[in-house]
ROVEX-607829 format. One record per residue: x, z, y of N, C-alpha, C in turn. Coordinates in steps of 0.2 Angstrom, whole numbers, plus 5000, padded with zeros to 4 digits. Example, Ala and Ser with C-alpha at 12.3 -4.5 7.8 and 13.67 -1.06 7.14 Angstrom:
506650394972506250394978506650394984506450354989506850364995506450395000
//
This chain:
520647493751520647483759520447553761520847583766520647643769520247643775519747673775519247673781519547723786519647693792520047743798519547733804519547783808519147783814519647763820519447723824519847713830519847773835520347773839520347813844519747823849519447763850518847753854518247793851518147773845517647803841517647873840518247903839518447973839518248003846518447973851518248003858517448003859517147943857516447933857516047993853516348003847516048063843516148123847516748143850516848203853516348213859516348163863515848163869515148173867514948143861514248153859514148223857514648253853514548323851514548373857514948363862514948403868514348393871514048333872513448323876512848353872512848343865512248383861512348463862512948483862513048553862512848583869512948543875512748553881512048553882511648503879510948503880510648563876510948573870510648633866510648703871511248713874511448773877510948773884510848713887510348713893509748733890509448703884508848723882508748793880509248823878509248903876509248943882509548923887509548963894508948953897508648893897507948883900507448923897507448933890507048973886507149043888507749063889507849133891507549143898507649103903507449113910506749113910506449063906505649063906505349123903505649153898505349223895505449273900506149273903506249323908505749323914505649263917505149253923504449283920504249263914503549283912503549363911504049393909504149473908504049503915504449473920504449503927503749493930503449433929502749423931502249483928502249483921501949533918502049613921502649623922502749693925502549703932502549653936502349653943501549663942501249623938500449623937500249693935500649723931500549793929500549843934501149833938501249883944500649873949500449813950499849793955499249833952499149823946498549853943498549933944499149963943499250033944499150053951499350013956499250023963498550023965498149973962497449973964497050033961497250053955496950113952497150173956497750183958497850243962497550233969497550183972497150173978496450193978496050163972495450183971495350253970495750293966495750363965495850403971496250383976496350413982495650403986495350343986494750333990494150373987494150383981493550423978493650493980494350523979494450593981494350603988494550553993494350564000493650564001493250523997492450523999492250593997492450613991492250683989492350743993492950733997493150794001492650784008492550724010492150704015491450724014491150724008490550744006490350814005490850854005490850924004490550954011490151004010489951044016490551074020490551074026491151094030491251174029490851214027490951284026491351304021491651264016492051284010492751314012
//
C-alpha cells in the first residue's frame, strides 16, 4: 500500500513552512534593528562625551585668559 499525502495536508505543510520562514525572518530583522539601535545609542553617547570634554576645555581656557594680568 502506497502512502500518499492529501492536497489539504500538502497545503498545510506549505503554509507551516512559510509561517516558520516568516517568523525566522522577523526574528533576524528584529535582531539587526536592535543591534543598530544599540550602536546608534553608543555613537551618540560618545559624541555627547566629546562635546562635554570640549566644552570643559573651552571653559578652562577661558578662565586662564580671564586670570591673566591685563598688561600681556
